[in-house]
N, C-alpha and C positions, 0 to 999 in steps of 0.2 A: 670131406673134412666136415666137421660138425661146426655150427655157428660159434659154440665155445671155443673150439680150437681155432678158428679163423681170427678170434679176437686176441688169442696169445702168441706172441712172437716165438718162434721156434728156430734157433740157429741152425744152419744147413751143416756147419762143421767144415764146409769148404770154401775157398775163394777161386776167383778166376781172374784172368788178366785180359785187358784190352790194351790197344795201342792207339796213342792220340797223337796223329801227324798234323801238327800244327800249321805249317806253311808259314805264315808271317809272324815273325816272333824274334825275341832278343836272346833264347836260350839256347838255341842250336848253334853248336860250333861250327863256323865256316871258315876258320884260318887254319885249321890243322890238316897236314898232308892227308888224313884219312876221310876228310869231309867230302862228301859227294853232292850231286847235283840236287837242288829242291825241286826242278821241275822235269827232270828226264823220267821217262815212264819206268826205266830200269831201277831206279831208286824205290819207287813205290813196289814194284815187283818184288825186289829183294828184300824188303822190309816185311812186305805182307808175306811173303812165304816163309819167311824166318818164324813170323809170328806164329803162322798155322802150323809150322813144325813143333813150335812149342805149345799146340794145343790152345792158343788164344781164342777167347770168345769172338772178339769183334776188332775190326779195323776202323778207326774212327777220324774222319777228316773234319777239320775246321773250316770256317767260312770266315772271310774277310770281303766285306762289301766295299771298302775304300782303303787305300793305303794310308797307314799312320803317317802323320806329318811331323817334321820337327822345325821348328821356326819358321813355319809357313811353306816348307818343302817337304817331298816324300823323305821318309827318314832312311838315309844311305846306309845306315849301320844295322838296319833290321834284315833279316833273312826273308825275302819275299818270294812267293811263288805257289799260290793256291789255284791249280786248275780247277774247273767246275767239279764240284763233288760228284754229282752223278755221272757225268762223263769218264772220270777217273775209276770210280766203282764199277761201273759197267765193263770197263776194260779190266779191272782186277778180277771180276767174276769169272772171265776167261781162264784165267790162269791159278786159280785157288778152288778149292772145293768144299770147305767146310766154315771157314771164318765168317764172321758177321759183317755186313758192310754199312757203315753209319754215315749218312750224309747229314751235315748240319744246314738246315734250310730255315729262311727267316719267314715269319708270317706276316710282317709288315710289308714286304716288297714281293710277295708272290700272290697268285690267285689261288683258291682252295681246289677248283675242279682240275687245273692245270698241274698244281703240284701233287696232288693225290693221284692222278693219271701217271706222271713221271715216276713217283716213288713205287706205285704198282707195277710199272714196267720193269724197275730193277728187280723188285721182289720175284717177279715171275721169271726174268731172265737169271737170276742168280740161284733159282730153286728154293725160293723162301729164306733168304739170308739178309734182306734189305732193313734198315732201321733209319729212323728220322729224329734226329737231335733237333727238338724245337726251340728256336730262340726268337726273341723279339727285338726291334730297335725302333726308336722314337725320334731321334735327332734329326734335324734338317740337314746338317752337315753331310750324314750318309744319305739321307733322302735326295740330295742333290743330284746322284747318280741315276734317279729313277724319275719317271714321269710325275707320281703324285707328290714328290718332295717329303719333308717331315710331317705329313698331316696328322700324325697319331700323338695324342697327349700322352705323357710319361704315366699319368694314373690309370690311363685306359689299355695300356700295352697287353696285359693278360687277360681282361676281358675280351678285348679283341681276339687274343691268341687262342683262348678257350673256345670262342665261336668258330674260329678257323678250324682247330683241330676235330671239333664235333662235327663240322661240315664233312672235313676229309673222312672221318670215321663212317658217316653215312654213306659217302661215295664207296668206300671199300665194301662196307656191308650189303650193298645192294643187290649184288647177286645171289641167287639161292644156292643152297648146297646141292650139288649134282645137277647143276645148269647145264653144264656141256655133257654131251652124250659121250658114252665110251663104247657104244657099238657102231660098227660100219652098216647094220641094218637098220638103224633108227630112222624115223621119217625126217627128221631135222637135226641140225647141228647142235642147237640150243633148244631147251623147250620152251613152251608159251609162259610168257610171263616170268621169265628167267632173270630179269633185271628189273629193279624197281627204279622209277625216275626221282630224282632228288631235286627238291624245289628249295629254294631260301631266298628270301629279300632282306636285305638289312641296310645299315646306314652306309657302308662301303661297297658291298658286293649284292649283285643278283645272280643267283645260281639257278640254273633249270638245266640240268644235265642228265642223260642217260649213260651211266658209266661203260666205258667200251672194254674193259677187261674183266675176266673171271678172277676169284680168289687165288692167291699163290699157297704153296703147300704149307705156310704157316698161317693162313687165313689172312692177315694183313700185316704190314710193317710194323715192328717193334718200335715203341715210342720212347726216347731218351729226353731229358730236360735238365738244365743245368742252372737255373735261377735259385738265389739264395736268400732273397728277401723274404719277409713273411708272406707276400702275396705269391711269390715265385715257389715256395714251397707248399702252400695250399694248391696251387696249380698243377705241382707235380703229384701231390697226393691224390689228386682227383683224376689226373690224366695219364701220368706217365708209367711205363713199365720199369724204368731204370733212371736214378738220378746220378748225374755226372757231378759229383759234389765237391767241395773246396775243404773238405775235412779229413784228411787223412792221419793226423796225429790220434793216438790211441783214445785218449779221454775224451778229446773233442769228436771222434768218430762215434763213440758210444753215446754219447749227448745227442748228437744228431740223430742216430738211429732211433732212439726214444722219440724225438720229437716227430720224426716222420712216421712211425707207427702211430702216434697219437692222432696226427693228421688225417692218416688213411682209414684209421677206424671213425673218426668223425664224418669222413666222406662216403662211409658205407661200404669200405673196402676191407679186405683182410690184413692183418698185422704183416703178413709176408708178401704181400702183393706187389710193393715196391721194392726193387733191388736197388743197391748203393754201390756205386765205384767212384772213389775219389781220384782226382787227378795227383799223378805222383811221379817222382823221379827216382831213379836207383843208379847207385855209384858203388860197384861191387869188385871185390877181388878175393884171392885165396885168403889173406888175413886182414885183420882191421887195419894194420899200419900201411898195408899196401893200398887198400880202400881210402884210407884218409890222404896219401900222397896223391891217389888218383884225383880226389876231389879238389885238392889245392890246384892241380893241373887244370881240371875243368872250370873251375871259377876264375883262374887267371885267364882263360879264353873267353869265358862268356862275359866277364867285365874286365876288360883291358882299359889302358889310359883314356883312349877315344870314348868308349861306352861310358865310362864314369863320368867323364865332363858332360856330355851329352845327355846323362839322366838329370843331372842338376839342371840343365839348361831347359829342359821340359817343363820344370817347376818355376825356374827363375824366369823364363819369357825371353831371354836375351844371350848373345854370344857370351862364353865365358872360356874361349880357348887360349886367352892370355893366363888362365890359372894352372898352377902346377899340379897335376892329378895326384901327386905324392906330398903335396903342400896341404894346408888348412881349406876348410870351406870358405866360400867367397864372403867378403864382409859386406858387399854391396847388396842392396835389396832386390828382390823380383820386381818386374815391371808390370806385372798383373796381379790382380787381387785373387782372380779364380780361375784355375785351369780349364780349357776347353775341351771339348770331345775330339778335336783335332789330334790331340796327342795320344789318342788311344784310352780304352776303358781303363786301364791302370792307372791313368794319370788323370782323368776327368773329374772335375769337380772339386779339386784340393784346394784350399785355402793358402795360397802360395805365400804371402808374408808370414803369416801364422806359422807354417812349417819351417819356412828358413830359420826363424829364429829358435825353434826348437831344436832343428837339426845342427845349427852351429854350437848351441850350448851342448848338446849331446856329444857331438864330435870332440870338443874341447875337453869335456869332463873325461872322455875315454881315450883322448890322445890319439884320434883317427883321422887319418888323411882322407881328401876326396876318394881315392879309389878304396880304400878300406872302410870308410862310412857307406859307400854305395854298395859294395860287396856284402856288407853286413845286412843292407835292406833287401838286397834282391837275390840271396843266397839259397831261397827255397827252404830254410830251415825245416819250415812246417810240412813240406811235401817230399823231402828227400830221406831216402832210406839208404845209409852209408854204413858198409861193413863187409864181414866176411860172408860168403854163401851161407855158411851153416848159421850163424848168428842171426842173419836177416830172415832166415827160412823159420827159425824158432820164434821170432818176432811175429811174423805173419801168420805163424800157426796160432798165435793167442788170439789175433784178430778173428780167425776162424773160429775158434772154440766158443767165444762169447758172441759172435754174429755181429761184431761192430761193423763190418762190411761185407758185402758180397763177392769183392774183387777190387781190383785198382786199374785205372786207366793211364798207362804208362807214356810218359812225354820223354823220348829218347833225346839225349842231349847230342848224338852224332848220327847223321844219314849217310848211309843206309846200314851202317853195322851196329846201331845202338842197342839191339835186342841181343845181341850176340851171348854176352855174359849172361843174360837173364835166361835164355833158353837153353844154352849148353851146361849152366852150372845150377843156377837157382831153381829152376822148374824139377830136375831131378832130385834135390833136396826136399821141395815140398812134397812131391810124390812119395818119397821115402816116409814122410810124416802122415800121409794119408789125407792131405788137405787139398790136393790139387789133382785134376782130372788126368787119368791115364789113357783116356781116348776121347773122341767126340761121341755123344750118346745119341746124336740124331743128326739128320742133314739139314734141319733149318736153325735158325739163329735162335728162336723161339724155344727149341726143345734143347739146345745147348745151353740156355741160361736157365733152364727149368721153369719157364714161364708156362702158365695156362693158356689155353685157348681162350680168345676173348668172347664175351658174351654179345651177341648184336647190338650195336649202339643204337637207341631210340632217345632222342633229346626229350628230356622231362618237362622243358619249357621252352619257348621260341628263342633261338640264338639269334644275336645281334651282332652281325660283322661290321 
């Protein structure tokens, strides 16, 4: 591709799907008779094989380094159960053949050489299907689970993460092409100088390692990233292959694409080098009326009376069980000025008293009860596609036509059957419209995403971990 073409974004006209198995969350229904285990391997196997039957590009596991708390105790209404990502993905590699395996792993509480080795192991064992979703954490509450505590300043989280990723890339790049002999008559299993030693000395790490594993079939793991701050977007534009975004609405997605293309070009990359797959929820049926009824059922189980009151308690910082979920919002004020990280990322840093005043006024103006108000705030309006299979397929085809996204990372609201409607009905509709794969094009995740083979990473400036 010429330099001019690399600078011009070209829509592929296609979309792909991934599945985001969240683990700890409040959106997965656990009260329905159809609800399965969040920890049994059978649930993971069933949904991963369903996704692969639907030609999904990737199976994506979230990470939780500490259970979310509610009024100083583990939140009893959350679904909880995140087995170690790389352990689970290695097990899934043995019962799948093509789907990518994405592990969310934190740069703050891992070591570059160790994590790079473990991800390379997964990549080799899966035949080149591994990916790393790069995340950062800086708060001392999470850090209390680790020897180093919350040592990282918030402003430095992406500086640290970028140095970490660059070091991991150097480790993956250290083995030469053809380092391992393919002939039984060769004098040695690996040629002289087959692996370069990687040295690094920084603020938090000193690395002096000769990597132990050769490259996988896809060269090195694919990199995902989900930060949405300006710093996070710049980091993704420089380092990521795929962005797990928070912008699924059409106009917002188009705007986000334009922003990432601009940042990618500024970072010296091509306009199409970074793919985008926003988080999404799908509630589908044969007709819109049926889908709307299903959505009401889903929401009633996601936000029941207990969940509605508990949601407000997260901001009020006090027990509100005496309040009727079908009555007005509490007239008493929160006992905290600002919510802490113990309540989870979705609640952290909120100005509690100011919000309470705004919410009471809004609920009164709209005539909403506690449950109705909370449902309106947590209904994933921006990320939910609701409708008939054909209508939603038409909508997604328009996304593909303009290149608003490269695909969608789907959070199923039911485990392990939450993808069945999508695979059995939506995927065929999309294939009929020519916007969804009809087969896996290769054996590696990089091939199936249409990503180029990486250029060997050489740091232009010294990295500081």
